N, C-alpha and C positions, 0 to 999 in steps of 0.2 A: 539494556532496557530501552524501550520506546516510550516517549512521552507525548501526550496530546498538547498541541499549542493552539492558541487562538489568535487569528490575525485581527487587525483593527476593524476589518469588515464584519467580524463575528464568525467567519468560517473557521472550522476546526481542521487542523492539519496534523498528520503523523509523518515522521521522518523514518524512512527505512534505512538501517545502518549500511554504510557503504560496502562493507565486506559481504553482507548478504545480498545486496543489489548486484554486485559483481559476480558473485557465485552463481546467482540465478539468471544472469544476463539481462537484468532490467536496466532500461535506459529511460531518459526523459521522454515522456509522451506515451509510454506503455500504459494501456488501460487495465485496471485491476478491478475485481469485484469482491465485495465482502459477502460472506455467507454465514448465517447464524449457525453456531455449533453449541452443543450442550454445555461446553465449558468456556464459551467465549465466541470468537469469530475465526473463520478461515479466510485467508486472502488468496484469490486465484486469478490468473490472467483471464481477461474477458475472452470468451469464445469468439472466434472469427477476427479478432483484433490483430493487427500486425505486431510482430515481436521486435 
């Protein structure tokens, strides 16, 4: 389960589980985009962003 956390600045943050990040090859600095979906959101790598 992923929880939304709020930083002291008011910014909302989600944490991607380590196993999922490793499986997908995600590293610090990778840019992701949220896309609205009928049942929630999809999370995709930003096009043209380095991996």
